[in-house]
matplotlib code that plots the C-alpha trace (Angstrom):
import matplotlib.pyplot as plt

x = [109.6, 106.9, 108.2, 106.6, 106.6, 108.2, 106.8, 109.5, 108.3, 110.1, 109.7, 110.8, 109.7, 108.0, 110.1, 113.0, 112.7, 110.5, 108.7, 111.9, 113.4, 110.2, 110.0, 113.6, 113.0, 109.8, 111.8, 114.7, 112.6, 109.7, 107.4, 104.4, 103.9, 101.2, 100.9, 100.3, 99.5, 96.1, 95.7, 97.1, 94.0, 91.9, 91.5, 91.1, 94.3, 97.5, 99.8, 99.6, 100.0, 103.1, 101.3, 103.6, 103.4, 101.8, 105.3, 106.3, 103.1, 104.0, 107.4, 105.9, 102.4, 100.9, 98.0, 95.8, 96.4, 93.3, 91.4, 88.5, 86.7, 87.3, 83.6, 84.1, 85.2, 88.2, 90.4, 93.4, 91.2, 89.6, 93.1, 94.4, 91.5, 91.7, 95.5, 95.6, 93.0, 95.0, 98.3, 96.6, 95.8, 99.0, 101.3, 99.6, 101.6, 104.6, 106.8, 107.7, 105.8, 106.8, 105.0, 105.6, 104.7, 103.5, 101.0, 102.1, 98.7, 98.3, 101.8, 101.2, 97.8, 99.2, 102.4, 101.3, 97.5, 94.8, 93.1, 89.4, 88.4, 88.8, 85.9, 83.0, 82.5, 80.4, 78.1, 78.4, 82.2, 82.3, 80.1, 82.3, 85.5, 84.0, 82.9, 86.4, 87.7, 85.3, 85.8, 89.5, 91.0, 92.9, 95.9, 93.9, 93.3, 97.0, 98.0, 95.5, 96.6, 100.2, 99.4, 97.3, 99.4, 102.8, 103.6, 100.7, 101.1, 104.5, 103.0, 99.6, 99.0, 98.6, 96.4, 93.8, 91.2, 89.1, 92.1, 93.0, 89.4, 89.2, 92.5, 91.5, 88.1, 89.7, 92.2, 89.4, 87.0, 89.6, 91.7, 94.9, 96.9, 95.5, 98.9, 99.0, 95.7, 96.8, 100.0, 98.6, 99.9, 101.4, 99.2, 100.9, 101.1, 101.4, 104.5, 107.9, 108.4, 111.6, 111.8, 114.0, 114.2, 115.5, 117.3, 119.5, 120.6, 117.8, 119.0, 119.2, 115.7, 114.2, 115.7, 114.1, 110.8, 111.0, 111.9, 109.1, 106.5, 107.8, 107.5, 104.0, 103.0, 104.4, 102.7, 99.3, 98.6, 96.5, 94.2, 94.0, 93.0, 90.4, 88.9, 88.2, 87.3, 83.7, 84.9, 87.2, 85.4, 86.3, 89.0, 91.2, 91.6, 92.4, 96.0, 99.3, 99.3, 95.6, 94.4, 97.0, 95.6, 92.0, 92.5, 94.2, 91.1, 89.0, 91.1, 92.4, 96.2, 98.5, 99.6, 103.2, 102.2, 100.1, 103.0, 105.4, 103.0, 102.9, 106.7, 106.7, 104.0, 105.6, 108.9, 107.1, 105.3, 108.6, 110.1, 107.2, 107.5, 111.3, 110.5, 107.9, 109.9, 113.1, 111.3, 111.1, 114.3, 113.5, 114.1, 117.4, 118.4, 120.1, 120.8, 118.6, 121.7, 122.6, 120.3, 122.8, 123.3, 119.6, 119.1, 121.9, 120.4, 117.0, 118.6, 120.5, 117.2, 115.2, 117.8, 117.2, 119.9]
y = [81.1, 83.6, 86.2, 89.6, 92.7, 95.9, 99.4, 102.1, 105.0, 108.3, 110.5, 113.8, 117.4, 119.7, 121.2, 118.8, 117.0, 113.9, 114.3, 114.5, 111.5, 109.4, 110.0, 108.9, 105.8, 105.0, 105.3, 103.2, 100.4, 100.6, 101.4, 103.7, 106.3, 106.5, 110.1, 110.2, 114.0, 114.8, 117.9, 116.8, 114.5, 117.4, 118.5, 122.2, 122.4, 122.4, 125.3, 125.6, 121.8, 121.6, 119.0, 117.3, 119.2, 117.7, 117.1, 115.3, 113.2, 112.2, 111.0, 108.5, 107.2, 108.8, 107.6, 109.5, 112.8, 114.7, 111.9, 114.0, 117.3, 119.8, 119.4, 115.7, 114.5, 112.2, 111.0, 108.8, 105.7, 105.9, 106.4, 103.3, 101.1, 102.5, 102.4, 98.8, 97.8, 99.5, 97.8, 94.4, 94.7, 96.5, 93.8, 91.2, 92.9, 94.6, 93.8, 97.3, 100.6, 104.0, 105.9, 109.6, 111.2, 113.5, 113.8, 112.0, 110.6, 109.2, 107.7, 106.1, 104.8, 102.9, 101.7, 100.8, 100.7, 103.1, 102.3, 102.1, 101.7, 105.4, 106.7, 108.5, 112.2, 113.3, 116.2, 117.9, 117.8, 118.9, 121.9, 122.9, 122.7, 124.8, 127.4, 127.3, 128.0, 130.9, 132.5, 131.8, 131.3, 128.5, 129.1, 127.6, 124.4, 124.2, 124.5, 121.9, 119.4, 120.0, 119.1, 116.0, 114.6, 116.2, 113.5, 114.3, 118.0, 117.8, 116.4, 118.0, 121.2, 123.5, 125.9, 123.2, 123.7, 120.6, 118.3, 119.9, 119.5, 115.9, 115.0, 116.6, 114.8, 111.4, 112.2, 113.2, 110.4, 107.6, 108.9, 108.2, 110.2, 110.2, 109.3, 106.0, 104.9, 106.0, 104.1, 101.0, 97.6, 97.7, 95.8, 93.2, 94.1, 91.7, 93.6, 94.6, 98.3, 100.2, 103.6, 106.3, 109.7, 112.9, 115.4, 118.6, 121.4, 123.4, 126.6, 125.1, 123.6, 126.9, 128.7, 126.2, 126.7, 130.5, 130.2, 127.7, 130.0, 132.9, 130.6, 129.6, 133.2, 133.9, 130.7, 132.1, 130.9, 133.9, 133.2, 129.6, 130.7, 133.1, 130.2, 128.1, 131.0, 129.8, 126.5, 128.1, 126.3, 122.9, 121.1, 120.7, 124.5, 124.9, 124.4, 126.2, 128.2, 128.8, 129.9, 132.7, 134.3, 134.4, 137.3, 139.2, 138.6, 140.0, 143.1, 142.4, 142.1, 143.1, 140.6, 140.9, 139.9, 137.0, 135.7, 136.1, 134.1, 131.3, 131.0, 131.1, 128.5, 126.3, 126.3, 125.5, 122.6, 121.3, 121.4, 119.3, 116.8, 116.4, 115.7, 113.2, 111.2, 111.2, 109.1, 106.2, 104.2, 102.2, 105.2, 105.3, 108.9, 110.5, 113.9, 114.7, 114.7, 111.1, 109.6, 106.9, 105.8, 105.7, 103.5, 101.2, 101.0, 100.0, 97.4, 95.9, 95.8, 94.0, 91.4, 88.1, 87.4]
z = [98.0, 96.9, 94.5, 95.2, 93.0, 94.2, 95.0, 95.1, 97.3, 96.4, 99.5, 100.8, 101.3, 98.8, 96.0, 96.4, 93.1, 93.7, 90.3, 88.3, 90.0, 89.7, 86.0, 85.5, 87.6, 85.6, 82.4, 83.7, 85.1, 82.5, 85.4, 86.0, 88.7, 91.4, 92.8, 96.5, 96.5, 98.0, 95.9, 92.5, 92.4, 91.5, 87.8, 88.7, 90.7, 88.7, 89.2, 93.0, 93.4, 91.2, 89.2, 86.6, 83.3, 80.2, 78.9, 82.1, 82.1, 78.5, 79.6, 82.1, 82.8, 86.0, 88.0, 90.6, 88.9, 87.6, 89.2, 90.6, 90.5, 93.3, 94.2, 95.1, 98.6, 98.9, 101.8, 102.6, 103.4, 99.9, 98.3, 100.1, 98.8, 95.2, 95.0, 96.3, 93.7, 91.0, 92.1, 92.2, 88.5, 87.6, 89.1, 86.9, 84.0, 85.6, 88.6, 89.7, 90.3, 91.6, 94.4, 94.3, 97.6, 98.5, 101.3, 104.4, 105.2, 101.7, 101.7, 105.1, 104.1, 101.1, 102.6, 106.2, 106.1, 107.3, 110.5, 109.7, 113.4, 114.2, 116.3, 114.6, 115.3, 118.2, 117.2, 120.6, 120.6, 117.0, 117.7, 120.7, 118.7, 115.9, 118.4, 119.8, 116.3, 115.8, 119.2, 120.0, 116.6, 115.0, 117.3, 120.2, 118.2, 117.3, 121.0, 122.1, 119.4, 120.4, 123.9, 123.0, 120.2, 119.5, 116.9, 114.7, 115.4, 113.7, 110.5, 110.0, 108.1, 111.0, 109.1, 108.1, 110.7, 109.6, 110.2, 113.5, 114.7, 113.6, 115.2, 118.5, 118.4, 118.0, 120.8, 123.2, 122.2, 122.3, 125.2, 123.2, 120.7, 117.1, 115.8, 117.8, 116.2, 112.7, 112.8, 114.5, 113.3, 109.8, 107.4, 105.2, 101.6, 98.6, 97.4, 98.7, 99.5, 98.8, 100.4, 98.8, 100.5, 99.0, 101.2, 100.9, 103.1, 104.7, 103.1, 99.6, 100.0, 101.2, 98.2, 95.9, 97.6, 97.2, 93.5, 92.8, 94.4, 92.2, 89.1, 90.1, 90.2, 86.8, 85.5, 86.6, 90.1, 90.9, 88.0, 89.0, 92.6, 91.1, 89.1, 92.2, 94.5, 94.8, 96.2, 98.9, 101.7, 100.3, 102.3, 99.2, 99.0, 102.7, 101.8, 101.1, 97.8, 97.8, 101.2, 101.3, 98.2, 99.2, 101.6, 98.7, 96.6, 99.5, 99.6, 103.0, 102.2, 99.4, 96.7, 97.9, 101.4, 100.2, 98.1, 101.0, 103.2, 100.6, 100.8, 104.6, 104.9, 102.3, 104.2, 107.4, 105.6, 104.3, 107.8, 109.1, 106.2, 107.0, 110.7, 109.7, 107.2, 109.3, 111.9, 109.3, 109.6, 106.5, 104.2, 102.4, 102.0, 98.9, 97.5, 94.4, 92.2, 93.2, 90.6, 89.5, 93.1, 93.6, 90.6, 91.7, 95.2, 93.7, 91.5, 94.4, 96.5, 93.8, 92.8, 94.6, 97.2]

ax = plt.figure().add_subplot(projection="3d")
ax.plot(x, y, z, "-o")
ax.set_aspect("equal")
plt.show()
């Protein structure tokens, strides 16, 4: 019987403790960590992305962090190809790796495969949707996507107009929900996948999110946003923790209101992440404090029966 290596995916909503657990697992199993965070890829984004600190990165080897400049384009399909290439070489030396996620699309791309047969954009439809955004606001795109594809609506960043437009495009061109094309048939991987999910009460998670945003501000998030202000139109910055501060820099809202909006949008994002991951029946759920139980579960999963 073929013996395959293992990829342990550490999943769950923002601020729940995935980085801390991943580092402990990496140390326990002498493994390295693949980040599946679509924003931690960028060298210029550290505070607002909750990137592992330099001390944390010294505790365990991380990959796909500080991978690109904000000026470069990147997507889930590219991540799938690069991560699979990395793992092919990695598994020649080690038999277990940790995936810390992260962004739902990136996690899904690596674990299940990314459908490369998605239809190309139609210029006329793209112009119409951009006009809709301009004239009727992002709320009209949100409502349309909810009608066309409630599954993807529950996962996507609802304030990212580019992703909304692309999803609506695919729904209209293909005649089926975008989520049905994205999920497709799961691709076979040359490694076993163990999925570990972190969960806690909603109130406790929301308190952690609020506290983390406050710590980010103390750590210099505003200065970080100022440093990338010239790139604000890039997709990587159309995201929670950055886009809320641009109106403050423009003098449109107070700093207090901007920070409060980061907390609100972070909580909404966490809620969508929870809904998305809870659909996956292969995930074994634990509280963040159950590190011993998680380690034992992984040991039991990798030991040959």
